[in-house]
All heavy atoms as TSV, in Angstrom:
chain	resi	resn	atom	element	x	y	z
A	1	MET	N	N	124.174	87.429	104.634
A	1	MET	CA	C	125.450	88.099	104.837
A	1	MET	C	C	126.027	88.468	103.473
A	1	MET	O	O	126.042	87.656	102.565
A	1	MET	CB	C	126.407	87.180	105.581
A	1	MET	CG	C	127.791	87.760	105.692
A	1	MET	SD	S	128.967	86.656	106.454
A	1	MET	CE	C	129.382	87.607	107.852
A	2	LYS	N	N	126.486	89.705	103.364
A	2	LYS	CA	C	127.147	90.171	102.144
A	2	LYS	C	C	128.632	90.338	102.431
A	2	LYS	O	O	129.002	90.940	103.433
A	2	LYS	CB	C	126.559	91.505	101.701
A	2	LYS	CG	C	125.130	91.423	101.232
A	2	LYS	CD	C	124.614	92.769	100.830
A	2	LYS	CE	C	124.373	93.732	101.935
A	2	LYS	NZ	N	123.329	93.535	102.871
A	3	ALA	N	N	129.456	89.804	101.551
A	3	ALA	CA	C	130.909	89.936	101.689
A	3	ALA	C	C	131.483	90.396	100.360
A	3	ALA	O	O	131.045	89.949	99.304
A	3	ALA	CB	C	131.529	88.613	102.106
A	4	PHE	N	N	132.426	91.312	100.420
A	4	PHE	CA	C	133.150	91.769	99.236
A	4	PHE	C	C	134.585	91.265	99.348
A	4	PHE	O	O	135.212	91.418	100.396
A	4	PHE	CB	C	133.194	93.291	99.138
A	4	PHE	CG	C	131.870	93.989	98.986
A	4	PHE	CD1	C	131.799	95.357	99.138
A	4	PHE	CD2	C	130.711	93.307	98.690
A	4	PHE	CE1	C	130.610	96.040	99.009
A	4	PHE	CE2	C	129.504	93.973	98.553
A	4	PHE	CZ	C	129.454	95.352	98.710
A	5	ALA	N	N	135.093	90.695	98.271
A	5	ALA	CA	C	136.492	90.265	98.204
A	5	ALA	C	C	137.149	91.071	97.092
A	5	ALA	O	O	136.732	90.989	95.935
A	5	ALA	CB	C	136.590	88.779	97.921
A	6	LEU	N	N	138.135	91.868	97.438
A	6	LEU	CA	C	138.804	92.739	96.471
A	6	LEU	C	C	140.179	92.163	96.145
A	6	LEU	O	O	140.919	91.770	97.035
A	6	LEU	CB	C	138.925	94.151	97.045
A	6	LEU	CG	C	137.612	94.775	97.539
A	6	LEU	CD1	C	137.874	96.171	98.081
A	6	LEU	CD2	C	136.566	94.807	96.454
A	7	TRP	N	N	140.514	92.137	94.895
A	7	TRP	CA	C	141.748	91.543	94.408
A	7	TRP	C	C	142.887	92.554	94.374
A	7	TRP	O	O	142.689	93.739	94.559
A	7	TRP	CB	C	141.500	90.977	93.008
A	7	TRP	CG	C	141.128	92.043	92.016
A	7	TRP	CD1	C	141.960	92.694	91.166
A	7	TRP	CD2	C	139.830	92.615	91.792
A	7	TRP	NE1	N	141.274	93.636	90.425
A	7	TRP	CE2	C	139.966	93.606	90.787
A	7	TRP	CE3	C	138.576	92.410	92.337
A	7	TRP	CZ2	C	138.889	94.358	90.326
A	7	TRP	CZ3	C	137.511	93.173	91.866
A	7	TRP	CH2	C	137.682	94.125	90.884
A	8	GLY	N	N	144.054	92.054	94.104
A	8	GLY	CA	C	145.219	92.906	93.928
A	8	GLY	C	C	145.460	93.128	92.451
A	8	GLY	O	O	144.670	92.729	91.619
A	9	ALA	N	N	146.495	93.790	92.072
A	9	ALA	CA	C	146.948	93.998	90.692
A	9	ALA	C	C	146.989	95.468	90.309
A	9	ALA	O	O	146.529	95.864	89.255
A	9	ALA	CB	C	146.141	93.198	89.682
A	10	GLY	N	N	147.519	96.267	91.165
A	10	GLY	CA	C	147.817	97.663	90.844
A	10	GLY	C	C	146.657	98.494	90.338
A	10	GLY	O	O	145.775	98.866	91.095
A	11	SER	N	N	146.642	98.763	89.046
A	11	SER	CA	C	145.665	99.688	88.475
A	11	SER	C	C	144.228	99.181	88.566
A	11	SER	O	O	143.292	99.972	88.459
A	11	SER	CB	C	146.012	99.990	87.020
A	11	SER	OG	O	145.923	98.806	86.249
A	12	LEU	N	N	144.036	97.891	88.794
A	12	LEU	CA	C	142.683	97.376	88.945
A	12	LEU	C	C	142.030	97.896	90.221
A	12	LEU	O	O	140.814	97.846	90.371
A	12	LEU	CB	C	142.675	95.849	88.922
A	12	LEU	CG	C	143.078	95.231	87.585
A	12	LEU	CD1	C	143.091	93.715	87.691
A	12	LEU	CD2	C	142.159	95.673	86.471
A	13	GLY	N	N	142.833	98.415	91.130
A	13	GLY	CA	C	142.296	99.011	92.344
A	13	GLY	C	C	141.362	100.170	92.033
A	13	GLY	O	O	140.399	100.417	92.763
A	14	ALA	N	N	141.611	100.885	90.944
A	14	ALA	CA	C	140.737	101.990	90.549
A	14	ALA	C	C	139.364	101.476	90.148
A	14	ALA	O	O	138.346	102.113	90.436
A	14	ALA	CB	C	141.372	102.774	89.405
A	15	ALA	N	N	139.312	100.329	89.507
A	15	ALA	CA	C	138.025	99.730	89.128
A	15	ALA	C	C	137.229	99.358	90.374
A	15	ALA	O	O	136.000	99.492	90.404
A	15	ALA	CB	C	138.242	98.511	88.251
A	16	GLN	N	N	137.922	98.923	91.398
A	16	GLN	CA	C	137.254	98.558	92.643
A	16	GLN	C	C	136.580	99.774	93.265
A	16	GLN	O	O	135.481	99.664	93.821
A	16	GLN	CB	C	138.257	97.972	93.627
A	16	GLN	CG	C	138.824	96.666	93.188
A	16	GLN	CD	C	139.993	96.214	94.042
A	16	GLN	OE1	O	140.368	96.875	94.999
A	16	GLN	NE2	N	140.554	95.087	93.690
A	17	VAL	N	N	137.206	100.913	93.178
A	17	VAL	CA	C	136.641	102.130	93.751
A	17	VAL	C	C	135.309	102.454	93.064
A	17	VAL	O	O	134.328	102.782	93.721
A	17	VAL	CB	C	137.616	103.321	93.639
A	17	VAL	CG1	C	136.973	104.610	94.106
A	17	VAL	CG2	C	138.874	103.031	94.437
A	18	GLY	N	N	135.261	102.327	91.757
A	18	GLY	CA	C	134.017	102.559	91.021
A	18	GLY	C	C	132.933	101.578	91.425
A	18	GLY	O	O	131.765	101.951	91.586
A	19	MET	N	N	133.319	100.314	91.595
A	19	MET	CA	C	132.371	99.289	92.026
A	19	MET	C	C	131.849	99.603	93.422
A	19	MET	O	O	130.640	99.532	93.673
A	19	MET	CB	C	133.027	97.915	92.015
A	19	MET	CG	C	132.106	96.825	92.496
A	19	MET	SD	S	132.792	95.546	93.577
A	19	MET	CE	C	133.918	96.313	94.653
A	20	LEU	N	N	132.736	99.968	94.333
A	20	LEU	CA	C	132.330	100.281	95.695
A	20	LEU	C	C	131.382	101.476	95.731
A	20	LEU	O	O	130.404	101.494	96.471
A	20	LEU	CB	C	133.563	100.553	96.573
A	20	LEU	CG	C	134.443	99.344	96.853
A	20	LEU	CD1	C	135.751	99.785	97.503
A	20	LEU	CD2	C	133.721	98.316	97.707
A	21	ARG	N	N	131.655	102.469	94.900
A	21	ARG	CA	C	130.783	103.649	94.860
A	21	ARG	C	C	129.401	103.274	94.361
A	21	ARG	O	O	128.392	103.690	94.920
A	21	ARG	CB	C	131.379	104.733	93.977
A	21	ARG	CG	C	130.526	106.000	94.040
A	21	ARG	CD	C	131.198	107.193	93.426
A	21	ARG	NE	N	130.716	108.485	93.792
A	21	ARG	CZ	C	129.479	108.856	94.028
A	21	ARG	NH1	N	128.511	108.000	93.996
A	21	ARG	NH2	N	129.157	110.092	94.322
A	22	ALA	N	N	129.328	102.501	93.288
A	22	ALA	CA	C	128.034	102.094	92.729
A	22	ALA	C	C	127.227	101.280	93.744
A	22	ALA	O	O	126.020	101.487	93.895
A	22	ALA	CB	C	128.242	101.297	91.448
A	23	LEU	N	N	127.888	100.375	94.431
A	23	LEU	CA	C	127.188	99.572	95.431
A	23	LEU	C	C	126.691	100.438	96.587
A	23	LEU	O	O	125.562	100.276	97.056
A	23	LEU	CB	C	128.100	98.458	95.944
A	23	LEU	CG	C	128.382	97.345	94.931
A	23	LEU	CD1	C	129.506	96.449	95.428
A	23	LEU	CD2	C	127.136	96.539	94.644
A	24	ALA	N	N	127.508	101.380	97.035
A	24	ALA	CA	C	127.105	102.269	98.132
A	24	ALA	C	C	125.926	103.149	97.715
A	24	ALA	O	O	125.024	103.397	98.516
A	24	ALA	CB	C	128.283	103.126	98.575
A	25	GLU	N	N	125.916	103.609	96.464
A	25	GLU	CA	C	124.804	104.420	95.977
A	25	GLU	C	C	123.491	103.651	96.029
A	25	GLU	O	O	122.431	104.238	96.197
A	25	GLU	CB	C	125.063	104.883	94.544
A	25	GLU	CG	C	126.076	105.995	94.436
A	25	GLU	CD	C	126.369	106.375	93.003
A	25	GLU	OE1	O	125.936	105.651	92.071
A	25	GLU	OE2	O	127.034	107.399	92.811
A	26	HIS	N	N	123.572	102.340	95.862
A	26	HIS	CA	C	122.375	101.489	95.908
A	26	HIS	C	C	122.154	100.904	97.310
A	26	HIS	O	O	121.377	99.962	97.483
A	26	HIS	CB	C	122.491	100.378	94.868
A	26	HIS	CG	C	122.340	100.891	93.472
A	26	HIS	ND1	N	123.416	101.322	92.732
A	26	HIS	CD2	C	121.247	101.085	92.718
A	26	HIS	CE1	C	122.993	101.742	91.560
A	26	HIS	NE2	N	121.674	101.606	91.524
A	27	LEU	N	N	122.856	101.485	98.294
A	27	LEU	CA	C	122.729	101.092	99.699
A	27	LEU	C	C	123.071	99.625	99.948
A	27	LEU	O	O	122.523	98.983	100.839
A	27	LEU	CB	C	121.323	101.406	100.223
A	27	LEU	CG	C	120.881	102.866	100.081
A	27	LEU	CD1	C	119.458	103.030	100.564
A	27	LEU	CD2	C	121.823	103.790	100.802
A	28	ILE	N	N	123.985	99.102	99.155
A	28	ILE	CA	C	124.485	97.743	99.346
A	28	ILE	C	C	125.804	97.856	100.095
A	28	ILE	O	O	126.819	98.271	99.530
A	28	ILE	CB	C	124.671	97.015	98.006
A	28	ILE	CG1	C	123.337	96.940	97.276
A	28	ILE	CG2	C	125.260	95.635	98.218
A	28	ILE	CD1	C	123.434	96.448	95.847
A	29	VAL	N	N	125.764	97.535	101.377
A	29	VAL	CA	C	126.924	97.662	102.250
A	29	VAL	C	C	127.279	96.260	102.754
A	29	VAL	O	O	126.405	95.527	103.201
A	29	VAL	CB	C	126.622	98.606	103.432
A	29	VAL	CG1	C	127.811	98.717	104.359
A	29	VAL	CG2	C	126.223	99.977	102.910
A	30	PRO	N	N	128.556	95.887	102.682
A	30	PRO	CA	C	128.932	94.528	103.086
A	30	PRO	C	C	128.978	94.346	104.604
A	30	PRO	O	O	129.193	95.299	105.356
A	30	PRO	CB	C	130.331	94.383	102.500
A	30	PRO	CG	C	130.889	95.769	102.562
A	30	PRO	CD	C	129.714	96.664	102.241
A	31	ASP	N	N	128.762	93.114	105.017
A	31	ASP	CA	C	128.979	92.744	106.411
A	31	ASP	C	C	130.453	92.441	106.639
A	31	ASP	O	O	130.951	92.547	107.757
A	31	ASP	CB	C	128.157	91.498	106.764
A	31	ASP	CG	C	126.671	91.747	106.584
A	31	ASP	OD1	O	126.166	92.710	107.180
A	31	ASP	OD2	O	126.025	90.980	105.849
A	32	LEU	N	N	131.138	92.065	105.567
A	32	LEU	CA	C	132.552	91.686	105.621
A	32	LEU	C	C	133.219	92.156	104.337
A	32	LEU	O	O	132.645	92.011	103.255
A	32	LEU	CB	C	132.675	90.159	105.740
A	32	LEU	CG	C	134.058	89.552	105.643
A	32	LEU	CD1	C	134.869	89.898	106.888
A	32	LEU	CD2	C	133.963	88.048	105.477
A	33	ILE	N	N	134.403	92.733	104.456
A	33	ILE	CA	C	135.158	93.146	103.275
A	33	ILE	C	C	136.613	92.748	103.483
A	33	ILE	O	O	137.187	93.015	104.545
A	33	ILE	CB	C	134.987	94.654	102.982
A	33	ILE	CG1	C	135.662	95.049	101.671
A	33	ILE	CG2	C	135.451	95.503	104.123
A	33	ILE	CD1	C	135.269	96.426	101.157
A	34	VAL	N	N	137.177	92.058	102.501
A	34	VAL	CA	C	138.566	91.595	102.570
A	34	VAL	C	C	139.257	91.919	101.251
A	34	VAL	O	O	138.602	92.146	100.239
A	34	VAL	CB	C	138.658	90.073	102.849
A	34	VAL	CG1	C	138.051	89.730	104.189
A	34	VAL	CG2	C	137.986	89.277	101.750
A	35	GLY	N	N	140.569	91.922	101.275
A	35	GLY	CA	C	141.298	92.202	100.049
A	35	GLY	C	C	142.741	91.764	100.127
A	35	GLY	O	O	143.248	91.423	101.194
A	36	ALA	N	N	143.373	91.770	98.975
A	36	ALA	CA	C	144.797	91.440	98.857
A	36	ALA	C	C	145.472	92.563	98.086
A	36	ALA	O	O	144.902	93.088	97.131
A	36	ALA	CB	C	144.973	90.121	98.120
A	37	SER	N	N	146.658	92.929	98.513
A	37	SER	CA	C	147.450	93.957	97.843
A	37	SER	C	C	146.668	95.272	97.789
A	37	SER	O	O	146.210	95.745	98.820
A	37	SER	CB	C	147.871	93.466	96.459
A	37	SER	OG	O	148.808	94.338	95.883
A	38	VAL	N	N	146.490	95.841	96.619
A	38	VAL	CA	C	145.764	97.109	96.529
A	38	VAL	C	C	144.316	96.929	96.983
A	38	VAL	O	O	143.706	97.856	97.520
A	38	VAL	CB	C	145.843	97.708	95.103
A	38	VAL	CG1	C	144.992	96.936	94.116
A	38	VAL	CG2	C	145.453	99.170	95.112
A	39	GLY	N	N	143.766	95.748	96.824
A	39	GLY	CA	C	142.415	95.478	97.306
A	39	GLY	C	C	142.317	95.597	98.817
A	39	GLY	O	O	141.295	96.024	99.350
A	40	ALA	N	N	143.373	95.242	99.519
A	40	ALA	CA	C	143.386	95.376	100.977
A	40	ALA	C	C	143.382	96.849	101.379
A	40	ALA	O	O	142.716	97.229	102.343
A	40	ALA	CB	C	144.602	94.668	101.570
A	41	LEU	N	N	144.090	97.667	100.639
A	41	LEU	CA	C	144.088	99.105	100.918
A	41	LEU	C	C	142.705	99.699	100.659
A	41	LEU	O	O	142.195	100.470	101.470
A	41	LEU	CB	C	145.139	99.812	100.063
A	41	LEU	CG	C	146.590	99.383	100.304
A	41	LEU	CD1	C	147.508	100.066	99.302
A	41	LEU	CD2	C	147.003	99.694	101.718
A	42	ASP	N	N	142.095	99.324	99.525
A	42	ASP	CA	C	140.745	99.790	99.216
A	42	ASP	C	C	139.760	99.315	100.285
A	42	ASP	O	O	138.918	100.089	100.755
A	42	ASP	CB	C	140.291	99.279	97.849
A	42	ASP	CG	C	140.967	99.984	96.685
A	42	ASP	OD1	O	141.600	101.034	96.894
A	42	ASP	OD2	O	140.847	99.471	95.559
A	43	ALA	N	N	139.872	98.054	100.671
A	43	ALA	CA	C	138.954	97.470	101.649
A	43	ALA	C	C	139.064	98.172	103.003
A	43	ALA	O	O	138.047	98.507	103.621
A	43	ALA	CB	C	139.221	95.979	101.807
A	44	ALA	N	N	140.278	98.413	103.451
A	44	ALA	CA	C	140.471	99.048	104.754
A	44	ALA	C	C	139.906	100.467	104.759
A	44	ALA	O	O	139.232	100.874	105.716
A	44	ALA	CB	C	141.951	99.066	105.113
A	45	HIS	N	N	140.161	101.208	103.714
A	45	HIS	CA	C	139.669	102.577	103.645
A	45	HIS	C	C	138.146	102.592	103.558
A	45	HIS	O	O	137.477	103.350	104.258
A	45	HIS	CB	C	140.274	103.306	102.445
A	45	HIS	CG	C	139.985	104.767	102.450
A	45	HIS	ND1	N	138.791	105.288	102.023
A	45	HIS	CD2	C	140.732	105.814	102.861
A	45	HIS	CE1	C	138.813	106.599	102.153
A	45	HIS	NE2	N	139.986	106.940	102.658
A	46	TYR	N	N	137.591	101.749	102.705
A	46	TYR	CA	C	136.148	101.722	102.516
A	46	TYR	C	C	135.424	101.231	103.767
A	46	TYR	O	O	134.338	101.718	104.092
A	46	TYR	CB	C	135.791	100.848	101.317
A	46	TYR	CG	C	134.330	100.871	100.977
A	46	TYR	CD1	C	133.756	101.974	100.348
A	46	TYR	CD2	C	133.501	99.806	101.290
A	46	TYR	CE1	C	132.407	102.014	100.051
A	46	TYR	CE2	C	132.150	99.829	100.991
A	46	TYR	CZ	C	131.617	100.936	100.364
A	46	TYR	OH	O	130.287	100.971	100.078
A	47	ALA	N	N	136.007	100.285	104.490
A	47	ALA	CA	C	135.381	99.755	105.705
A	47	ALA	C	C	135.182	100.862	106.747
A	47	ALA	O	O	134.218	100.837	107.508
A	47	ALA	CB	C	136.214	98.628	106.295
A	48	ALA	N	N	136.073	101.833	106.758
A	48	ALA	CA	C	135.963	102.934	107.706
A	48	ALA	C	C	134.834	103.904	107.352
A	48	ALA	O	O	134.295	104.575	108.226
A	48	ALA	CB	C	137.289	103.697	107.777
A	49	ARG	N	N	134.475	103.959	106.072
A	49	ARG	CA	C	133.435	104.899	105.622
A	49	ARG	C	C	132.732	104.326	104.394
A	49	ARG	O	O	133.002	104.733	103.267
A	49	ARG	CB	C	134.090	106.235	105.293
A	49	ARG	CG	C	133.103	107.347	105.133
A	49	ARG	CD	C	133.822	108.679	105.102
A	49	ARG	NE	N	132.870	109.716	104.749
A	49	ARG	CZ	C	133.193	110.854	104.211
A	49	ARG	NH1	N	134.443	111.141	103.969
A	49	ARG	NH2	N	132.268	111.736	103.921
A	50	PRO	N	N	131.815	103.366	104.586
A	50	PRO	CA	C	131.158	102.682	103.459
A	50	PRO	C	C	129.997	103.483	102.866
A	50	PRO	O	O	128.844	103.076	102.916
A	50	PRO	CB	C	130.684	101.370	104.084
A	50	PRO	CG	C	130.411	101.722	105.504
A	50	PRO	CD	C	131.445	102.771	105.863
A	51	THR	N	N	130.328	104.629	102.306
A	51	THR	CA	C	129.338	105.521	101.717
A	51	THR	C	C	129.852	105.993	100.351
A	51	THR	O	O	131.056	105.864	100.064
A	51	THR	CB	C	129.123	106.773	102.596
A	51	THR	OG1	O	130.364	107.491	102.663
A	51	THR	CG2	C	128.671	106.394	104.007
A	52	PRO	N	N	128.980	106.568	99.516
A	52	PRO	CA	C	129.473	107.132	98.249
A	52	PRO	C	C	130.566	108.186	98.497
A	52	PRO	O	O	131.554	108.249	97.769
A	52	PRO	CB	C	128.231	107.744	97.612
A	52	PRO	CG	C	127.112	106.906	98.139
A	52	PRO	CD	C	127.507	106.597	99.566
A	53	ALA	N	N	130.403	108.985	99.547
A	53	ALA	CA	C	131.416	110.005	99.849
A	53	ALA	C	C	132.734	109.345	100.244
A	53	ALA	O	O	133.811	109.835	99.889
A	53	ALA	CB	C	130.922	110.920	100.967
A	54	GLY	N	N	132.671	108.220	100.960
A	54	GLY	CA	C	133.885	107.490	101.311
A	54	GLY	C	C	134.591	106.934	100.079
A	54	GLY	O	O	135.812	106.974	99.974
A	55	ALA	N	N	133.799	106.456	99.119
A	55	ALA	CA	C	134.377	105.961	97.871
A	55	ALA	C	C	134.993	107.117	97.065
A	55	ALA	O	O	136.045	106.952	96.449
A	55	ALA	CB	C	133.328	105.234	97.040
A	56	ASP	N	N	134.345	108.281	97.085
A	56	ASP	CA	C	134.906	109.453	96.389
A	56	ASP	C	C	136.243	109.850	97.011
A	56	ASP	O	O	137.186	110.200	96.305
A	56	ASP	CB	C	133.933	110.631	96.460
A	56	ASP	CG	C	132.726	110.450	95.563
A	56	ASP	OD1	O	132.763	109.580	94.664
A	56	ASP	OD2	O	131.728	111.170	95.783
A	57	GLU	N	N	136.295	109.814	98.342
A	57	GLU	CA	C	137.540	110.145	99.032
A	57	GLU	C	C	138.640	109.154	98.639
A	57	GLU	O	O	139.774	109.550	98.396
A	57	GLU	CB	C	137.308	110.109	100.533
A	57	GLU	CG	C	138.502	110.503	101.359
A	57	GLU	CD	C	138.174	110.476	102.831
A	57	GLU	OE1	O	137.204	111.130	103.250
A	57	GLU	OE2	O	138.904	109.780	103.562
A	58	LEU	N	N	138.276	107.895	98.555
A	58	LEU	CA	C	139.243	106.870	98.141
A	58	LEU	C	C	139.711	107.124	96.704
A	58	LEU	O	O	140.900	106.987	96.408
A	58	LEU	CB	C	138.608	105.490	98.262
A	58	LEU	CG	C	139.463	104.286	97.930
A	58	LEU	CD1	C	140.728	104.252	98.764
A	58	LEU	CD2	C	138.655	103.014	98.141
A	59	ALA	N	N	138.818	107.529	95.837
A	59	ALA	CA	C	139.188	107.838	94.440
A	59	ALA	C	C	140.181	108.990	94.385
A	59	ALA	O	O	141.098	108.983	93.563
A	59	ALA	CB	C	137.941	108.168	93.625
A	60	ARG	N	N	140.001	109.984	95.249
A	60	ARG	CA	C	140.922	111.126	95.253
A	60	ARG	C	C	142.323	110.721	95.704
A	60	ARG	O	O	143.308	111.333	95.308
A	60	ARG	CB	C	140.378	112.245	96.133
A	60	ARG	CG	C	139.265	113.038	95.495
A	60	ARG	CD	C	138.909	114.282	96.290
A	60	ARG	NE	N	138.324	113.964	97.587
A	60	ARG	CZ	C	137.059	113.681	97.798
A	60	ARG	NH1	N	136.212	113.639	96.792
A	60	ARG	NH2	N	136.596	113.424	99.000
A	61	LEU	N	N	142.390	109.691	96.564
A	61	LEU	CA	C	143.710	109.240	97.025
A	61	LEU	C	C	144.485	108.654	95.874
A	61	LEU	O	O	145.649	108.679	95.761
A	61	LEU	CB	C	143.562	108.208	98.130
A	61	LEU	CG	C	143.042	108.752	99.460
A	61	LEU	CD1	C	142.802	107.580	100.429
A	61	LEU	CD2	C	144.020	109.713	100.078
């Protein structure tokens, strides 16, 4: 089982988007994704579309 835990702290949410994109490019998709604060927003959006394109869409937001 693969799980991603994303942290909070405002601007660090952008770093998470890069991490999610890199993992998706390597076909590493989590079975579970959780987060706090901005990490929860990233996690919810990414869970709906766990692909490089989904991460790009999240980056544009």
